[in-house]
C-alpha positions as a printed Julia matrix, in Angstrom:
451×3 Matrix{Float64}:
 -16.59    2.05  -13.62
 -15.1    -1.38  -13.0
 -16.54   -2.73  -16.27
 -14.97    0.18  -18.16
 -11.59   -0.57  -16.59
 -11.9    -4.24  -17.58
 -12.76   -3.22  -21.13
  -9.83   -0.78  -21.31
  -7.5    -3.54  -20.11
  -8.94   -6.07  -22.58
  -8.44   -3.84  -25.61
  -5.02   -2.61  -24.45
  -5.91    0.95  -23.5
  -4.92    0.49  -19.85
  -1.82   -0.97  -18.24
  -2.41   -4.08  -16.07
  -1.05   -2.17  -13.07
  -3.85    0.38  -13.4
  -6.52   -2.3   -13.18
  -4.7    -4.0   -10.31
  -4.48   -0.79   -8.28
  -8.11    0.07   -8.97
  -9.21   -3.37   -7.77
  -7.15   -3.35   -4.59
  -8.11    0.27   -3.83
 -11.74   -0.78   -4.02
 -11.0    -3.4    -1.35
  -9.15   -0.9     0.86
 -12.13    1.46    0.71
 -14.49   -1.42    1.62
 -13.0    -2.36    5.01
 -15.63   -3.39    7.55
 -15.62   -5.11   10.97
 -14.86   -8.81   10.42
 -16.25  -11.78   12.36
 -12.93  -12.39   14.08
 -12.17  -12.65   17.79
  -8.9   -12.89   19.71
  -8.87  -14.65   23.07
  -9.42  -17.96   24.79
 -12.24  -19.8    23.06
 -14.51  -22.47   24.52
 -17.68  -23.92   22.95
 -19.62  -22.34   25.84
 -18.52  -18.81   24.93
 -21.4   -16.35   24.94
 -21.75  -15.21   21.31
 -22.72  -11.75   22.57
 -19.69  -11.4    24.84
 -16.5   -10.14   23.22
 -13.39  -12.2    24.07
 -10.38  -10.31   25.38
  -6.79  -10.75   24.3
  -5.41   -9.01   27.43
  -7.44   -8.57   30.59
  -6.07   -5.12   31.39
  -6.32   -3.68   27.87
  -4.11   -3.85   24.78
  -1.39   -1.19   24.6
   0.61   -2.26   21.54
   0.25   -4.28   18.36
   2.6    -5.26   15.53
   2.65   -7.75   12.61
   5.71   -9.2    10.9
   6.39   -7.75    7.47
   7.79  -10.94    5.92
   4.85  -13.34    5.96
   2.14  -11.16    7.47
   1.35  -14.16    9.63
   2.71  -13.5    13.12
   1.16  -10.83   15.33
   2.4    -9.6    18.69
   0.2    -7.87   21.24
   1.01   -6.39   24.65
  -1.15   -5.4    27.58
  -1.23   -2.64   30.15
  -0.27   -5.3    32.72
   2.99   -6.05   30.82
   1.63   -9.3    29.35
   2.72  -10.31   25.82
   1.08  -12.73   23.38
   1.95  -14.0    19.91
  -0.74  -15.07   17.43
  -0.78  -17.09   14.21
  -3.12  -15.23   11.85
  -3.36  -18.19    9.47
  -4.7   -20.77   11.93
  -8.03  -19.72   13.43
 -10.56  -21.86   15.24
 -14.19  -21.59   14.24
 -17.22  -21.07   16.43
 -20.09  -23.57   16.48
 -22.02  -21.61   13.85
 -18.86  -21.37   11.63
 -19.34  -17.63   11.3
 -16.7   -16.34   13.73
 -12.98  -17.06   13.49
 -11.33  -17.36   16.9
  -7.61  -16.86   17.38
  -5.88  -18.19   20.47
  -2.34  -17.12   21.43
   0.44  -19.53   20.52
   2.38  -18.34   23.55
   1.7   -15.79   26.25
   3.62  -14.38   29.19
   2.31  -12.41   32.14
   3.97  -10.06   34.56
   7.02  -11.54   36.3
  10.42  -10.46   37.55
  12.02  -11.29   34.19
   9.52   -9.4    32.06
   8.45   -5.77   32.3
   7.16   -4.59   35.67
   4.83   -1.96   34.18
   2.73   -1.59   31.06
   4.32   -2.03   27.63
   4.3     0.99   25.34
   5.41   -0.52   22.02
   6.46   -3.72   20.25
   8.64   -4.07   17.17
   9.88   -7.11   15.25
  13.51   -7.14   14.15
  13.55   -5.47   10.71
  15.21   -8.45    8.98
  14.22  -11.37   11.2
  10.83  -12.05   12.79
  12.37  -14.6    15.21
  13.14  -11.76   17.62
  11.37   -8.6    18.72
  11.82   -5.62   21.02
   9.52   -4.07   23.59
   9.52   -0.78   25.5
   7.83   -0.04   28.79
   6.86    2.5    31.39
   9.34    0.7    33.68
  12.23    2.52   31.89
  13.47   -0.54   29.99
  13.8    -1.84   26.45
  13.99   -5.62   26.15
  14.84   -8.1    23.4
  12.73  -11.28   23.2
  12.73  -14.53   21.29
   9.55  -14.81   19.21
   9.51  -18.58   19.71
   9.74  -18.7    23.5
   8.75  -15.13   24.49
  11.72  -15.15   26.85
  13.86  -11.98   27.18
  17.49  -12.27   26.11
  18.68   -8.71   26.83
  17.52   -5.64   28.72
  18.47   -1.95   28.55
  17.65    0.44   31.4
  17.26    4.0    30.11
  16.42    5.51   33.5
  13.22    7.16   32.21
   9.85    6.14   30.77
  10.2     4.8    27.22
   7.25    5.9    25.08
   8.36    4.66   21.69
  11.1     2.68   19.92
  12.02    2.61   16.23
  14.25    0.38   14.09
  15.24    1.26   10.55
  13.53   -0.93    7.91
  16.55   -0.69    5.58
  19.71   -0.01    7.6
  22.22   -2.58    8.8
  23.47   -0.45   11.71
  20.85   -1.98   14.09
  20.4     1.2    16.1
  17.22    1.53   18.13
  15.92    5.08   18.46
  14.16    5.49   21.82
  11.69    8.22   22.72
  11.81    8.78   26.48
  11.0    11.34   29.16
  14.53   12.66   28.67
  14.64   15.59   26.19
  17.06   13.78   23.86
  16.64   10.86   21.49
  18.5     7.87   22.95
  20.22    5.43   20.57
  20.88    1.78   21.52
  23.28   -0.33   19.47
  22.02   -3.92   19.39
  25.4    -5.18   18.19
  27.4    -3.86   21.13
  24.53   -3.95   23.6
  25.24   -0.41   24.74
  23.67    3.01   24.5
  25.8     4.8    21.91
  24.86    8.46   22.12
  21.97   10.91   22.42
  20.53   13.44   20.0
  19.95   16.68   21.93
  17.76   19.52   20.71
  14.22   19.08   22.0
  13.24   20.93   25.16
  10.68   18.36   26.31
  10.11   14.61   26.55
  10.36   12.7    23.27
   7.11   10.9    22.43
   7.67    9.44   18.96
  10.55    8.53   16.64
  10.7     7.13   13.1
  13.55    6.21   10.73
  13.48    7.22    7.09
  12.51    4.29    4.84
  14.93    5.42    2.11
  17.91    7.04    3.92
  19.36    4.77    6.57
  20.94    7.48    8.72
  18.01    9.92    8.81
  15.66    9.98   11.79
  12.61   12.08   12.73
  11.34   12.72   16.26
   8.4    14.5    17.92
   8.28   15.86   21.47
   6.13   17.54   24.1
   7.59   20.93   23.1
   5.54   20.72   19.86
   8.59   20.37   17.63
   9.44   17.71   15.03
  13.14   17.46   14.28
  15.23   15.63   11.69
  18.58   14.07   12.53
  21.56   12.63   10.67
  23.19   10.25   13.14
  26.54   10.43   11.27
  27.04   14.1    12.07
  28.64   15.45   15.24
  25.81   17.99   15.39
  23.07   15.6    14.43
  20.14   17.97   13.88
  19.28   18.79   10.27
  16.34   21.07   11.0
  12.86   21.31   12.46
   9.38   21.7    11.02
   7.27   24.85   11.22
   3.51   24.67   10.68
   3.54   28.23    9.31
   6.0    27.26    6.57
   4.14   26.16    3.44
   7.07   26.95    1.12
   9.93   24.97    2.66
  12.89   26.81    4.16
  14.28   24.05    6.37
  16.33   22.55    3.55
  17.04   18.98    4.59
  19.37   18.49    1.64
  21.26   21.73    2.27
  23.71   21.82    5.18
  24.72   24.89    7.12
  21.59   26.92    6.36
  20.52   29.04    9.37
  17.0    28.3    10.47
  14.97   29.51   13.44
  13.41   26.46   15.12
   9.63   26.38   14.66
   6.77   24.33   16.01
   5.13   21.54   14.05
   2.11   21.52   16.4
   0.68   23.73   19.11
   1.06   20.97   21.65
   2.9    17.68   22.23
   3.63   15.56   19.13
   2.95   11.86   19.81
   2.74   10.48   16.27
   5.37   10.47   13.5
   5.3     8.23   10.41
   6.99    8.35    6.98
   5.42    7.47    3.66
   6.94    4.45    1.9
   8.87    6.56   -0.6
  10.28    8.82    2.14
   9.03   11.96    0.41
   6.46   12.88    3.04
   6.11   12.76    6.81
   2.82   12.6     8.75
   2.68   14.03   12.29
  -0.06   14.09   14.94
  -0.3    16.44   17.91
  -2.36   17.42   20.92
  -3.63   20.45   19.01
  -5.87   17.8    17.37
  -4.25   18.32   14.0
  -2.73   15.89   11.52
  -0.13   17.47    9.26
   1.6    16.2     6.13
   5.07   17.54    5.3
   7.43   17.38    2.32
  10.66   15.93    3.64
  13.04   17.39    1.08
  12.36   20.97    2.22
  10.11   20.71    5.3
   7.12   22.4     3.68
   3.68   22.03    5.29
   1.35   20.72    2.55
  -1.58   22.37    4.39
  -3.73   19.23    4.14
  -6.8    19.82    6.32
  -8.32   16.78    8.02
 -11.29   18.56    9.55
 -12.63   18.97   13.1
 -13.15   15.29   13.98
  -9.53   14.53   14.95
  -9.02   13.75   18.65
  -5.67   13.32   20.4
  -4.75   13.33   24.07
  -2.37   11.44   26.34
   1.37   10.9    26.03
   1.14    7.37   24.61
   2.16    7.12   20.93
  -0.74    7.69   18.54
   0.66    6.57   15.2
  -1.49    6.43   12.03
  -1.17    3.53    9.59
  -0.69    4.14    5.87
  -2.11    1.61    3.41
   0.49    0.09    1.05
   0.91    2.43   -1.91
   0.98   -0.44   -4.4
  -2.67   -1.05   -3.57
  -3.77    2.49   -4.44
  -3.87    4.81   -7.46
  -0.9     7.16   -7.77
  -0.93   10.07   -5.28
  -4.06    8.69   -3.59
  -2.47    7.53   -0.35
  -4.9     6.35    2.34
  -4.33    6.92    6.06
  -6.01    5.16    8.99
  -6.11    7.26   12.15
  -6.95    5.82   15.63
  -9.53    8.36   16.77
 -10.58    7.33   20.27
 -13.4     4.78   19.76
 -13.23    4.69   15.96
 -10.81    4.59   13.05
 -10.97    7.5    10.62
  -9.99    6.77    7.01
  -8.6     9.72    5.05
  -7.18   10.47    1.65
  -3.84   11.63    2.98
  -2.91   14.44    0.61
  -6.4    15.93    0.31
  -7.48   15.42    3.93
 -10.79   14.04    2.68
 -12.63   11.78    5.11
 -13.47    8.56    3.27
 -15.25    6.72    6.07
 -15.46    6.08    9.81
 -14.8     2.52   10.96
 -16.71    1.5    14.07
 -17.88   -1.8    15.44
 -21.61   -2.31   15.99
 -21.18   -2.21   19.77
 -19.33    1.08   19.46
 -22.1     2.61   17.38
 -24.69    1.76   20.03
 -22.42    3.04   22.79
 -21.74    6.25   20.89
 -25.47    6.86   20.57
 -26.22    6.38   24.25
 -23.16    6.69   26.49
 -21.59   10.15   26.2
 -23.4    13.25   27.33
 -22.93   16.7    25.94
 -19.28   17.72   26.0
 -18.15   14.2    26.84
 -16.15   11.71   24.79
 -16.81    8.01   24.52
 -13.48    6.39   25.43
 -14.83    3.13   26.82
 -13.6     1.3    23.73
 -10.71    3.58   22.78
  -8.39    2.45   19.98
  -4.81    2.3    21.22
  -2.87    0.98   18.2
  -3.26   -0.05   14.56
  -1.35   -2.54   12.4
  -1.61   -3.42    8.7
  -1.22   -7.06    7.73
   1.37   -7.52    4.98
   0.38   -9.27    1.73
  -3.29   -8.85    2.58
  -6.07   -6.29    2.76
  -6.63   -6.38    6.5
  -6.29   -3.88    9.33
  -5.97   -4.89   13.0
  -6.81   -2.57   15.88
  -6.04   -2.81   19.61
  -8.52   -1.52   22.18
  -8.43   -0.38   25.78
 -11.14   -2.91   26.71
  -8.66   -5.72   26.02
  -9.97   -6.77   22.62
  -8.33   -6.88   19.19
 -10.49   -6.18   16.14
 -10.03   -7.21   12.52
 -11.19   -5.09    9.57
 -11.59   -6.8     6.18
 -13.12   -5.78    2.84
 -16.84   -6.24    2.39
 -17.91   -5.1    -1.06
 -21.43   -4.73   -2.48
 -21.02   -8.14   -4.09
 -20.16   -9.64   -0.69
 -23.23   -8.02    0.82
 -25.4    -9.39   -2.01
 -24.0   -12.91   -1.48
 -24.6   -12.66    2.26
 -28.17  -11.57    1.57
 -28.69  -14.51   -0.78
 -27.32  -16.92    1.83
 -29.61  -15.39    4.44
 -32.6   -15.8     2.12
 -31.67  -19.41    1.48
 -31.39  -20.05    5.22
 -34.76  -18.39    5.8
 -36.38  -20.48    3.04
 -34.87  -23.67    4.44
 -36.08  -22.77    7.92
 -39.56  -21.98    6.57
 -39.63  -25.33    4.8
 -38.67  -27.11    8.02
 -41.39  -25.23    9.92
 -44.01  -26.2     7.32
 -42.98  -29.85    7.54
 -43.11  -29.73   11.32
 -46.54  -28.08   11.09
 -47.89  -30.81    8.81
 -46.55  -33.54   11.11
 -48.03  -31.75   14.11
 -51.44  -31.57   12.41
 -51.36  -35.28   11.6
 -50.37  -36.08   15.18
 -53.16  -33.91   16.56
 -55.71  -35.56   14.25
 -54.63  -39.02   15.38
 -54.65  -38.18   19.08
 -57.99  -36.34   18.93
 -59.9   -39.27   17.39
 -61.59  -41.64   19.79
 -60.46  -45.16   19.16
 -62.53  -48.14   20.4
 -61.6   -51.77   20.38
 -64.42  -54.25   19.74
 -64.65  -57.77   21.15
 -63.61  -60.84   19.26
């Protein structure tokens, strides 16, 4: 297939973009666990012991979208660390890349008092970032010093925060225990207003990537609602999983619509596609749904019976960059307890299941019938910009890296292994010959005659 694409490009039958997308898609489909570790490294580290980035578990993860170089992680103990993804250390065998935090802060009176729920870089400047916490606060930090510069008390648990990737209004949408979306204006440093309509706690919010005043939110009442923050009555409509035609009419104002339910249970994951034409939602009914945003229609994509979802913490899928994939072949990565499920988003087809070797062994032995293996549960995912690499945060305190490993890579690794085996065999033969000579010399009786 690849040779045919190269030939088509060479003779002018295919556009260069087609070959580029086919090549990068092949890499996206080939993600595997990488020999990368995050934590404090010493030469005495046990190679079989996984380093931890946060002792109490990793709750949140984010990577800057400018350079794809700086990564922030946060722990259940309110600790925060920043990592440089371009400067690893190497283990003694040069096979494992170790990353150590550039800076790290632990629990103190100035930082959060309880676990952090989410991190987010400023949309236009990676020198600052925001964090939300179970301690009811949202804080602004300097990325260079990891010192907080401002704090907002929302008087309820903050599950999720969202900043628009395109807008200049600098409003932070906050999902809290309160049944209204709270908006914080970073310019004035005040809470501007609330968006009322949900009847339960808000668990997830997300700004449109193409319309700067449009916001989506999911709540424990099972509803997903759209808002226009410029309107006095902000709600545009809500999604209904029984609606496969589209009667919500986002682009039509004043249309009566009976509020429906997007999921039969709390909604703790909401994410837009890059073009803003579709929305992906995840709920406690263990369903992932894909919606058309212009009319609210349920595309009826079926992701099968493997989806798991529980807990109020945000469970947000990651979408691979569309420029790396063929048209209308979007790929979604879903954090499914102890593994990452990779789907074709519009078809719901399961492409592969990403699990580390330790997880595979644990999955085979640990859970009994009717039980779930959550010892190494995935808590968050992040895609590294300008690269083909996925990062995952885990409840055991580790951070995992997933990089492409194609058939050619496997063949090269096998050749290198064969070469190492041959070199080792050669060394053993040489040692054997020397040992035989030594034994012959020591076994012979040597006598010394007189003069």
